[in-house]
C-alpha positions in Angstrom: 15.8 6.2 -12.8 18.1 6.9 -9.8 20.3 4.1 -8.6 18.4 3.8 -5.3 15.1 5.2 -4.2 15.5 7.7 -1.4 14.1 6.1 1.8 11.7 7.9 4.1 9.5 6.7 7.0 6.4 8.0 5.3 7.0 6.0 2.2 7.1 2.8 4.4 4.0 3.8 6.4 0.4 2.7 6.1 -2.0 5.6 6.9 -5.5 5.3 8.4 -7.9 8.2 7.8 -10.4 9.1 10.6 -13.5 11.2 10.0 -13.9 12.2 13.6 -17.6 13.0 13.5 -18.4 9.4 12.5 -15.6 7.3 14.2 -16.5 6.9 17.9 -18.6 8.9 20.3 -17.4 8.9 23.9 -19.9 11.2 25.5 -23.2 10.0 24.0 -24.2 13.1 22.1 -24.4 11.2 18.8 -21.2 12.9 17.4 -17.8 11.2 17.3 -15.1 13.0 19.3 -11.4 13.0 20.2 -12.0 11.0 23.4 -13.7 8.3 21.3 -10.7 8.1 19.0 -8.4 7.8 22.0 -10.5 4.9 23.2 -9.9 3.1 19.9 -6.2 3.4 19.7 -5.8 -0.2 20.7 -7.9 -1.2 17.7 -5.7 0.8 15.4 -2.6 -0.8 17.0 -4.0 -4.2 16.3 -4.7 -3.4 12.7 -1.0 -2.3 12.5 -1.3 1.1 10.9 1.6 3.6 11.4 -0.2 6.9 11.0 -3.7 8.4 11.6 -4.8 11.3 9.4 -7.6 13.2 11.2 -10.1 15.1 9.1 -10.4 18.6 10.6 -11.0 18.9 14.3 -10.6 22.7 14.5 -13.3 25.1 15.6 -15.9 25.3 12.9 -19.6 26.2 12.3 -19.8 23.0 10.3 -21.2 24.2 7.1 -19.0 21.6 5.3 -18.3 19.3 8.3 -15.3 21.0 9.6 -13.7 22.1 6.3 -14.9 25.6 7.1 -12.6 26.7 9.9 -13.3 29.6 12.3 -10.2 29.2 14.5 -7.2 27.2 13.5 -5.8 27.1 17.1 -9.0 25.8 18.8 -10.8 22.4 18.9 -14.4 22.2 17.7 -16.7 21.9 20.8 -18.4 18.8 19.2 -15.1 17.0 19.4 -13.9 18.1 22.8 -11.1 20.3 24.1 -7.4 21.0 23.3 -6.7 18.8 26.4 -8.5 16.0 24.7 -6.4 16.5 21.6 -3.2 16.5 23.7 -4.3 13.2 25.3 -5.0 11.6 21.9 -1.6 12.7 20.6 0.2 11.3 23.6 -1.7 8.1 23.5 -1.2 7.5 19.8 2.6 8.3 20.1 2.9 5.9 23.0 1.3 3.2 20.8 3.8 4.1 18.0 1.1 5.8 15.9 1.8 9.2 14.3 -0.8 11.9 13.9 -1.3 13.9 10.7 -3.6 16.9 10.7 -5.8 18.2 7.9 -4.6 21.6 6.9 -7.4 23.7 5.2 -5.9 27.0 4.1 -7.4 27.6 0.7 -10.4 29.1 2.5 -11.7 29.9 6.0 -15.2 30.0 7.4 -17.0 33.2 7.0 -17.2 33.2 10.8 -13.4 33.4 11.1 -12.2 36.6 12.9 -10.2 37.6 9.8 -13.3 37.5 7.6 -15.5 39.2 10.2 -13.0 42.1 10.0 -12.6 41.9 6.3 -16.2 42.4 5.4 -16.6 45.5 7.7 -15.2 48.0 5.2 -13.1 48.3 2.0 -10.3 49.9 4.0 -10.2 47.4 6.9 -6.7 46.0 7.5 -8.0 42.5 6.9 -9.8 43.4 3.7 -7.0 42.0 1.6 -6.9 38.7 3.4 -9.7 37.6 1.1 -10.6 38.0 -2.6 -13.0 40.9 -3.1 -14.1 42.2 -6.5 -16.6 44.6 -8.0 -19.5 43.1 -10.0 -19.7 43.2 -13.7 -22.9 44.5 -15.5 -24.8 44.2 -12.3 -23.8 40.5 -11.9 -20.9 38.4 -10.4 -17.3 39.5 -11.4 -17.1 36.4 -13.7 -19.1 33.3 -14.6 -17.3 30.8 -12.3 -19.3 28.0 -10.7 -18.5 26.8 -7.2 -17.8 23.2 -6.5 -21.0 23.0 -4.5 -23.3 24.4 -7.3 -24.3 28.0 -8.0 -22.0 31.0 -8.5 -18.5 31.1 -6.9 -19.1 34.7 -5.9 -21.3 36.0 -3.1 -22.5 39.6 -3.0 -21.9 41.4 0.4 -24.2 44.3 0.9 -22.2 46.0 3.6 -19.4 47.0 1.2 -21.1 46.5 -2.2 -18.6 43.9 -3.4 -18.4 40.2 -4.1 -16.1 37.7 -2.3 -14.8 34.5 -3.9 -15.8 31.1 -2.6 -14.8 28.1 -4.7 -16.8 25.9 -2.3 -19.8 26.9 -0.2 -20.6 30.6 0.4 -19.5 30.1 4.0 -16.1 28.9 2.8 -14.3 32.1 1.8 -11.2 31.9 -0.3 -8.0 33.4 1.2 -5.9 35.8 -0.8 -2.5 34.0 -1.0 -1.1 36.9 -3.0 -1.0 38.8 0.4 2.2 38.0 2.3 0.4 38.6 5.6 -1.9 35.7 4.8 1.0 33.4 4.1 2.7 34.5 7.4 -0.5 33.7 9.3 -0.7 30.2 7.7 3.0 29.4 8.4 2.5 30.6 12.0 -0.5 28.3 12.6 1.3 25.4 11.0 4.3 26.0 13.3 1.9 26.0 16.3 0.7 22.4 15.4 4.2 21.2 14.6 5.5 22.5 17.9 2.7 20.5 19.6 4.4 17.4 18.1 2.1 16.4 15.2 3.7 14.4 12.4 2.5 15.9 9.2 -0.3 17.6 7.2 -2.8 16.5 4.6 -3.4 19.7 2.7 -7.0 20.3 1.6 -7.4 21.5 -2.1 -3.8 22.9 -1.9 -3.6 23.0 -5.7 -6.2 25.9 -5.6 -4.4 28.4 -3.4 -3.0 30.4 -6.4 -5.5 32.1 -8.7 -5.0 33.8 -12.0 -5.2 37.5 -11.0 -7.1 38.4 -14.1 -10.1 36.4 -13.0 -11.4 35.7 -16.5 -14.6 33.9 -17.4 -14.2 30.1 -17.6 -15.3 27.8 -20.4 -19.1 27.5 -20.2 -20.5 24.2 -18.9 -23.8 22.6 -19.8 -25.5 24.3 -16.8 -24.5 27.8 -18.1 -21.8 28.4 -15.4 -18.1 28.8 -16.2 -15.4 26.3 -15.2 -12.8 27.9 -12.8 -10.3 25.1 -13.0 -8.0 26.6 -15.8 -7.5 29.6 -13.6 -7.5 28.2 -10.0 -6.0 24.7 -10.2 -2.2 24.6 -10.1 -2.3 28.4 -10.6 0.6 30.7 -11.6 2.3 31.0 -8.1 1.3 27.7 -6.5 4.8 26.2 -6.6 6.4 29.4 -5.4 4.0 29.4 -2.4 4.6 25.8 -1.5 8.4 26.2 -1.7 8.1 29.2 0.6 6.0 27.1 3.0 8.5 24.3 2.8 11.4 26.7 3.6 9.5 28.5 6.4 7.9 25.4 8.1 8.0 22.0 6.6 11.8 21.7 6.2 12.2 22.4 10.0 10.4 19.2 11.0 10.3 15.5 10.0 6.8 15.5 8.5 4.6 13.5 6.2 3.0 16.0 3.7 0.4 15.1 1.1 -1.5 17.6 -1.0 -5.0 17.1 -2.2 -4.6 18.2 -5.8 -7.8 17.8 -7.8 -7.1 18.2 -11.6 -3.4 17.6 -11.1 -1.5 16.3 -14.2 1.5 14.0 -13.9 3.9 16.8 -14.9 2.4 19.0 -12.2 2.6 16.1 -9.6 6.3 15.9 -10.3 6.7 19.5 -9.2 4.4 19.2 -6.1 6.0 15.9 -4.9 9.6 16.6 -6.0 12.1 14.0 -5.1 14.4 16.8 -3.9 11.9 17.5 -1.1 11.5 21.2 -1.9 7.7 21.1 -1.8 5.5 18.1 -0.6 6.0 14.4 -0.1 3.2 13.3 -2.3 -0.2 14.4 -3.8 -3.6 12.9 -4.1 -4.7 12.6 -7.7 -8.4 11.9 -8.6 -8.4 10.5 -12.1 -9.1 6.9 -11.0 -12.0 7.9 -8.9 -13.2 10.6 -11.3 -15.2 10.6 -14.5 -12.1 9.4 -16.4 -12.6 5.9 -14.9 -15.5 5.3 -17.4 -18.5 5.2 -15.1 -20.2 8.0 -17.1 -22.6 10.5 -15.6 -26.3 11.3 -15.6 -25.7 15.0 -14.7 -22.4 16.7 -13.7 -20.6 14.3 -11.3 -23.7 12.2 -10.5 -24.1 8.8 -12.0 -25.4 5.3 -11.3 -22.6 3.8 -13.4 -19.6 1.8 -12.2 -15.9 2.3 -13.2 -14.4 0.1 -15.9 -11.3 -1.9 -15.2 -9.6 -1.0 -18.4 -9.9 2.8 -17.5 -8.9 2.4 -13.9 -5.9 0.2 -14.8 -4.7 2.6 -17.5 -4.9 5.5 -15.1 -3.2 3.9 -12.1 -0.5 2.3 -14.3 0.2 5.6 -15.9 0.7 7.2 -12.4 2.9 4.3 -11.3 5.2 4.2 -14.3 5.5 8.0 -15.0 6.3 9.0 -11.4 8.9 6.3 -11.1 12.1 7.9 -9.7 10.6 11.4 -10.0 7.9 11.6 -7.3 6.0 9.4 -4.8 2.4 8.1 -5.3 -0.3 8.1 -2.7 -2.6 5.0 -3.0 -6.3 5.0 -2.1 -9.7 3.8 -3.1 -11.7 5.5 -0.3 -11.8 8.7 1.6 -14.4 11.0 3.2 -15.3 12.5 -0.3 -15.7 9.1 -2.0 -18.4 6.4 -1.9 -17.3 3.1 -0.3 -14.9 1.3 -2.6 -16.4 -2.2 -2.2 -19.7 -0.7 -3.5 -18.0 1.4 -6.3 -15.1 -0.7 -7.6 -16.0 -4.1 -6.2 -19.3 -6.0 -5.5 -21.2 -5.4 -2.2 -23.7 -8.2 -2.8 -23.4 -10.5 0.3 -21.9 -13.4 -1.7 -19.1 -11.3 -3.2 -18.5 -8.5 -0.7 -15.7 -10.1 1.4 -13.8 -11.5 -1.6 -14.0 -8.3 -3.6 -13.0 -6.2 -0.6 -9.9 -8.3 -0.2 -9.2 -8.2 -3.9 -9.3 -4.4 -4.1 -7.1 -4.2 -1.0 -4.5 -6.5 -2.6 -4.6 -4.7 -5.9 -3.8 -1.3 -4.2 -1.5 -2.3 -1.3 1.0 -4.1 -3.5 1.5 -1.0 -5.7 4.4 1.5 -5.2 3.4 4.4 -3.0 1.9 5.1 0.5 -1.4 3.3 1.0 -4.3 5.1 2.8 -7.1 3.2 4.5 -10.4 5.0 5.2 -12.2 4.1 8.4 -14.4 1.0 7.9 -12.7 0.1 4.6 -10.8 -2.6 6.6 -14.2 -4.1 7.6 -15.5 -4.0 4.0 -18.2 -1.4 4.9 -20.5 -0.6 2.1 -22.6 2.3 0.7 -26.0 2.7 2.3 -29.5 3.5 0.8 -30.8 7.0 0.7 -34.6 6.9 0.8 -35.0 10.7 1.0 -33.0 13.9 0.7 -34.0 14.4 4.3 -31.7 11.6 5.3 -28.7 13.3 3.7 -26.4 15.6 5.7 -23.8 16.7 3.1 -24.0 20.3 1.7 -22.9 18.9 -1.7 -25.9 16.5 -1.9 -28.4 19.2 -0.7 -27.1 21.7 -3.2 -27.1 19.2 -6.1 -30.7 18.2 -5.2 -31.8 21.8 -5.2 -30.1 22.5 -8.6 -30.9 19.4 -10.6 -34.2 18.2 -9.1 -35.9 21.4 -7.8 -34.6 24.3 -9.9 -33.7 22.8 -13.2 -35.9 19.7 -13.1 -33.2 17.9 -15.1 -33.3 14.7 -13.0 -36.2 12.9 -11.3 -36.0 12.5 -7.5 -35.8 8.7 -7.9 -32.8 8.9 -10.2 -31.1 11.5 -8.1 -31.5 9.3 -5.0 -30.1 6.3 -7.0 -27.1 8.5 -7.9 -26.7 9.3 -4.2 -26.8 5.6 -3.4 -23.9 5.2 -5.8 -21.9 8.3 -5.4 -22.8 10.4 -2.3 -20.1 11.5 0.1 -22.4 10.7 3.0 -21.9 7.0 2.1 -18.4 7.3 3.6 -19.7 9.3 6.6 -22.2 6.8 8.1 -20.9 5.8 11.6 -18.1 3.3 12.1 -19.6 -0.1 12.7 -18.0 -1.4 15.9 -20.4 -4.1 17.0 -23.9 -5.5 16.6 -25.4 -3.5 19.5 -27.7 -0.5 19.0 -26.2 2.2 16.7 -23.3 -0.2 15.9 -21.6 0.7 19.2 -20.8 4.1 17.8 -22.9 6.1 20.3 -25.4 5.6 23.2 -27.2 8.7 21.8 -28.9 9.5 18.5 -26.3 9.4 15.7 -25.9 12.6 13.7 -26.3 10.6 10.6 -28.1 7.2 10.3 -26.0 4.0 10.8 -26.0 1.7 7.8 -28.6 -1.0 8.6 -26.1 -3.8 7.7 -24.0 -3.1 10.8 -25.3 -6.3 12.5 -23.5 -8.4 9.8 -20.5 -6.0 9.1 -18.7 -4.8 12.3 -15.3 -4.8 13.9 -16.3 -7.1 16.9 -17.3 -9.9 14.5 -14.2 -9.5 12.4 -11.3 -9.1 14.8 -11.2 -12.7 15.9 -12.2 -14.2 12.5 -9.1 -15.3 10.7 -10.9 -15.0 7.3 -12.3 -11.5 7.9 -11.6 -8.5 5.8 -10.0 -6.9 8.9 -7.4 -9.7 9.3 -6.7 -9.6 5.6 -5.8 -5.9 5.9 -3.7 -6.7 8.9 -1.7 -9.1 6.8 -1.3 -6.7 3.9 0.1 -4.1 6.3 2.4 -6.6 7.9 3.7 -7.7 4.5 4.5 -4.0 3.5 6.5 -3.7 6.8 8.4 -7.0 6.1 9.2 -6.8 2.3 11.2 -3.9 0.9 10.2 -4.9 -2.6 6.6 -3.9 -1.8 7.6 -0.4 -0.8 10.5 0.4 -3.1 10.3 -2.1 -5.9 9.9 -0.9 -9.5 6.3 -1.3 -10.8 6.0 -3.3 -14.1 2.5 -3.5 -15.7 1.3 -6.9 -17.0 -1.7 -8.1 -19.0 -2.6 -4.6 -19.9 -5.2 -5.6 -22.4 -6.9 -8.3 -20.3 -10.6 -7.3 -19.8 -10.9 -9.0 -16.4 -7.6 -9.1 -14.7 -5.4 -6.4 -13.2 -1.8 -7.7 -13.0 1.6 -6.3 -12.4 5.1 -7.2 -11.1 7.3 -5.4 -8.6 11.1 -5.8 -8.8 14.0 -4.9 -6.4 17.5 -6.2 -5.9 16.7 -9.5 -7.8 13.4 -10.1 -6.0 10.2 -10.2 -8.0 6.7 -10.0 -6.8 3.8 -11.2 -9.1 0.3 -9.7 -8.4 -2.9 -10.6 -10.2 -6.5 -9.7 -9.3 -9.7 -10.8 -11.0 -12.1 -7.8 -11.0 -15.1 -9.8 -12.0 -17.6 -12.3 -10.5 -16.7 -14.9 -13.2 -13.7 -17.2 -13.5 -11.1 -15.6 -15.7 -8.3 -17.3 -17.7 -4.9 -16.5 -16.2 -1.6 -18.5 -16.7 0.7 -16.0 -14.8 1.2 -18.4 -11.9 1.2 -21.7 -13.7 4.9 -22.3 -14.0 6.2 -20.2 -11.2 8.2 -21.5 -8.2 7.7 -18.9 -5.5 6.2 -18.2 -2.1 2.6 -17.1 -1.9 2.5 -14.1 0.3 -1.2 -13.6 0.4 -4.4 -14.6 -1.4 -8.2 -14.5 -0.7 -8.6 -18.1 -1.8 -7.1 -21.2 0.0 -7.2 -23.3 -3.2 -6.2 -22.2 -6.7 -7.1 -23.3 -10.2 -4.4 -23.9 -12.8 -4.9 -21.5 -15.8 -7.5 -19.4 -14.1 -8.4 -16.9 -11.4 -11.7 -17.6 -9.5 -14.3 -14.8 -9.0 -12.6 -11.8 -7.4 -9.5 -13.9 -6.7 -6.3 -12.0 -5.8 -2.9 -13.7 -5.6 0.6 -12.4 -4.6 3.6 -14.6 -5.2 7.2 -13.7 -4.3 9.5 -15.3 -6.9 
């Protein structure tokens, strides 16, 4: 390990992710907007976060809620204007909050000007901006399945070829092999950097390089092929990112984080190199994926819950193996995951607050940059999906069509139970601001229903309650700002075989932090704190028991 961890502002920051459509609606049309976010900057200041990451706000037909971009230099009309964006940026900066944009450059919308040109003819100058192939034996060029069900290729009658879309058929994969495409991407990145933004979260950045042979993938139970061996961390991905770094990133002081599904630890060390040649950090997905032991009913869908032993083994592995080589990003929640208190904790009324605080402690005391997803700091929960008609997400609709309607592999009741547990829409219900109609999110009709528990769980009731989840998060953020050992201390796993307790230490310059979290609703034996003389930095209980942790108890002691 190097003598001293290299310091950087983004390592010391706490990041807050905003899903603009669901955060705050200023004009009453039922859709969150930039003006609404600007109105809530004082709330974010009170929480104490350093950075806001905005999910995409660019022009988009909204097939996948803004992750299908039709113009990278324009703002989606639903969200306002470029003037609204400039006001938000200036207001945030004045409050000491940095703004990180979502960069979605694996694919564009099929309504982007480049693709409109590309599909006109095989000789169009923009043809090679995308990945076009002839069919094989009257079918798709290969057997790959898209992430949103069905084939990853779409036939286009105008020119008699197929185009690749690893996500929806309206999200067309860019051809990164074409240097003109890369020039376009670096130009649009420079446009935003020159505006004064503070970094990029890079959507599915590990997929930009494809194996140019486009072979069939290993066949999955549904008969389609898995594209991941040929599209995830593909042959030229690091070359492309080093070029991006050289052309754009190195010229500014930016936070950069790559969404890297399927990334291994060895790959992560290349993406998030400590020499700064590529990105600052990556998101890995093992701890929220099938590896965490929750099992599945069909594909990604399950009613099961993660197992502590699996989650701990995964997170500890990432902590210890990236030590001194690369930086971790820490999260439970985001716009693609269910609510963490429902998935990892316990959202029953008697346990929700305690388990939300426990999960927050467990994560925020680790080494890496913590990410909070809007409403997580209130202990917001999953909602109940009574019908597919209540769902808005393309992934849920396609899964319903595939598994319930077409293949009849799952009953409607079980699929809806899976949605209650796993659906991305759980994270996308409106932010719960107060107990007034529509949770104070909008004066109109919300684009997706508000979780009915907003009258009990909302920001207005938590801000002034010293025992609230909100104020617990405030304290965790404050502690990270005050104690270098929380940011840069070495991570040391403890009690790795304990079935109930997640424990670890952090060490730096002779200071030692002891962290223990009971992941269960039962009292669990624990003697870690029995003979220690230290200062308790935070706990979700006022009184402690010798030799045990109480249900969902979390304790942090500085020795």
